[in-house]
N, C-alpha and C positions, 0 to 999 in steps of 0.2 A: 500410663504412669511416668513421670518425669524422671530425668536423672538428676542425682545430687550434683551441686555447684562443683565445677573443677574436675568431673568426672566424663570421659568421653568415651560412648560406647563404642566398643570395635566393631559393632555391626554396620557403624556409620563410616569407618574408615576405608578409604580407597587403597586397596594393596598395590594397585598399579602405580599410584603417586609415590609410594615408597620405592617401588622398583626403580622410577624414574630418577627420584632423588639420589638414590644409590650410584647410579651411573653418573649422574652432574657431578657427584662429588668426587667419583672415582676419576674421573676426566678432568675435572676442574674448569668445565666450559659448558654453557648451554649449547653453544652451537656443534660442538664435538659430541655430545649427547644426542641431538637431533639427527647427527648424520648417522650414528650408530645405530639409532632406534628407526631410523627413515621415517621420520616424524618432523614438522615443522618447529622451528624454534619458539614462535609464539605458543604453540600446543605445549611444549615442554616448560615454558614458564607460567602457563596456566596451572599445569599439575602442581608445580612447585607452589605456586601461590595458594593453591587449595590445601596442599598439605600443611602449609605453615598457618593457613586459617583454621584448620581442624586442631591443630596442635596449640594454636594461639601464641605462637613465637616466631621468632625470624630465625631461620635455618642456614640462609646463605646471604653474603653481601656480594652485590655485583660491583666488580670493578674492570678498569679498562683491560685487565689481562685475563680476565674471565671470573670466577667465583671463587669466594673463600667462606669457609664453614666458620659459624660462629660458635661460642661455646655450646649453645643448646644444639647446633647441628651437629657437633661432634658427639654429643651423647645420644642424639637421635640415630645416627649413623651407627653407632657400636650396638644399639638394640636392634636395628634393622638387620645389620649383618647376623646378629645370633638368631633372629628370626627366619632369615634366609637358611640358616644352617638347621633349624629345626625342620623347616619345611623339606630340605634335602633329606633329612633323617626320616621323615615320615615316608617319602616315597621310597627310601631304600630299603627301611624295614618294614613298612605295611603295604606299600605299592606293589602291584603285580604279584601277589602271592598266587593268585588263581590261574595266571597266564605268564610265561616267561616272555621277555621281550625278543624278538628275533628278528633277523635280517642281516645284510652284509653291508659292511662300511669300508671304504678304501681311504687310509690315512697315508696322506704324503708328508715325508720329513727329510732332513738331511741325513749325513752318515754320521754325525755325532749323536744328536739328542735321540734319534730313532734307535740304533742299536745299544747305546749307553746309558741312557735315562729310561725311554719308554719301554723298551722290549723287556728288561728284567723285571718290571711291574706289571706286565701283561697277563701273566698267570692269575694275579689278583682279580683283574677285571673279568677273565674268562671263567673264573669259579663264580663269580656274582652274576655273570650273564652267559650262560653255557650255550645259549642260542643266538648269540651275535656273533657272527664271523667276521673278525677285524682282520683286514689285509694291510700290513704294514709295507709301504712301498717307499724306498729310499730312492731319493731323486736329487739331481744337481741343479735343476732348474725349477721355477716356480710353475706349477702344474696349472692348467687351465680348468678351473672348477666347473664354468659354466658349459665347458665342452665334455665335461664327464670324465677327466684325466684323473680325478679323485674325487672324493666327496668332502674330506676336510684335508686341510694342509696346514703346517707349521712353516712359517716362511719369516725372511729377514727384512722384508719391505712391506710397508703397510698397503692394503689393496686401494686401487683406484676406481675400481668399478662400484657404482652405487648399488648393483646387484650382489656384490659380495660382502658379507658381514666379517668386519676385522675387528678383533679385541687383543689388545696387548697381553701377551702372556707372560711375558718376563723379560730379563735382560740377562745375556751372557756376558760374564766379566772374563776376557783373555788375558792369561799371565802365563808364567814361565815355569816351567817344569823339568827335572832332569833327573837322571836314577844316581843312586849312591856310588854305582861303578864310575860313571862319568865325572861326578864330583871329586872322587877320592883323588887328592893330592893336587888338587886345583884350587886356586885362590876363587873365592865366589864374585860374580860381578856386583858391583854397588849401584849400577844405574843401566838403563838399556842402551847408552852409549858407548859400554864396554863390549857390547855384544860382538864386535868385530874380532874379539880375542878368542872366540868360542864357534865352535858348530852349532849350526841353528836349523830347525827343523820347522818347517812350514807347511801350511795346507795351500794348495793352489789357488783356491778362493782368497786366501789371504793376501796373496802376492797381488791380486787384481785390485783388491779393496783397501791396502795399506794405508793409501792417502787419508782414508777417513779415520784412522786410528787416534794418532796424537798429532799434536801442532807441529812437531819437529821430526815426525816420523818418516816423511820423503827423504830427509838427509840421511836418516838411519837406515833406510833401504839400500843406500849406495854402499855401506860399510858392512853389510851383514854378510857372512860367510855361510850361504846356503848350502849346509851339507846334504839336505834333502829337501824337495819340493815334490809333494804327491796330492793326488786328489782323494786319499783315503786317510781317514782318521784312525782306522785300525793300523795301518801301516806307519803313521806318525808314533802311535802309542809304542807299538812294538820296537821300532829303531830307537826310540829314547829309552824305554826301558831297559835295552841291551847296550845303553853306554854310547848311542849315537849322536848325544848332543843336546842341547836345550830344545824343547818343544814349547811352542806357543799354542796352549790349549785353554779351553773354558776350565773356570776354577773347579766344577764340580767333578772335573776328571780324577782330582785328586782323591775323592772318596770312592770313585769306581775302581780305580787302580793303585794300590797301595805301593807298587813297584816305583810309582813316579814320585818324586818328592817337590814340593812347592817351594820355589825360591822366595826369599823374603825381599821381595820387590813390589812396587805399585803395580797394579792391572795396567796392561797395554792399551787396552780399548773395551769400553761398554757398547754392545751391540743388541738392540731390541729386536725381539721376535714377536710375531703375531700368530694368533689362532684365526684361521679362516674357514669360512663355510657358507652356504647358501641357506635362504629361509626355508626351501625345501628340506633340506637335510635336518635343519633344527626341529622341523615339525615331525619328522619320523622319530617314534620311541626309541628305536636302535640307535639313531643320529644321536638323540639327546642324551642317550646313556653315555655314549662315548665321548660327548662333550663335557658332560658332568665329571666323567672320570678324569679327562685331561686336567681339567682345573683343579681337581684334588692333587694330582701328583706334581703339580707346578705351584701349588698354593704357597705364595711367598710368606704368609703369616708362620708357617711350620717350616718352611725350606729357605734356607739362608741365601742359596746359591743364586738365585734367580731375582733378588730383590733390586731395586733401582741402586741402592748403594753397594758399593763393592765390600764383601766382607772375605778377608783373607783366610784361607784354611786353618791358620794358626789359631784364629778366633773362635773356632767352632769346637764345642765339644760333642761326643757321641755317648748315648746310652749304652746300656748293655745288649741292646737289641740290634746295634750297629745304625740305628736310624738317626738321623741328622737332629741334634737337639737344638734346642733355642741359644742365642749368644749369652755367654756369662759375662 
């Protein structure tokens, strides 16, 4: 029985082509998608061509800078995102009902995101996956996943090994915080270059990377009065909360600890971070469960802190359940 004109049978659609299109659209490049998927660029191109043929429309325009979505491509991408979410819900709500996923995964991350963003959300993961043992390891160097130092890592540099899968998880936007105790009776700084008048609290890692932050930050480095330099995020937060000066911290910290007040200044630096793992871990049911959960708790569509564009805490409204709501 033939199909009516204009109707495409879903049985003929290749879901893998849709997955490839989604990644190409996310990265804005065929070559970058090929690198992530560990396939050749011509193979990626053929899959996009086939999807365009199936849909009878042009989804991407190739340019010297990469690819750009057409109007049809944007519509298709929104539907494919919805389809992916639906598939995820099928596995979450209907999958593994007869057998719980089980196993051990070691997750390595820094002393900011690990204790202050991931750990508070860990009980939800444990409730949904009671037989998965997630070991959270706080590290100050990038672990060697190929040598088994961790199974999954969140790191601040894109992996160079072709054997490591690296996907950008988000962007940390560093900004300035202080306590009401410290701010009381003081004139607030109007720019970063007034910081020489204040005590400043920095992480040890910032000092080594400070030239990456802003065009003139090297000049600022010479003027800053470092009241504290430490390798402990917890130490920074406690000193700041108790009136020790202005602390440079990721924007999400203001939602974690309300003793810290965000200053009405631009961000100091946007720093990208990656979710990294091996194909072996991705193929493990408990490994995929951890990866899916991490994507959920860093989902920039729901959570503003990790988007490419900086969102000042003053632009965020919170619902009654204290969860971060959409920007109004």
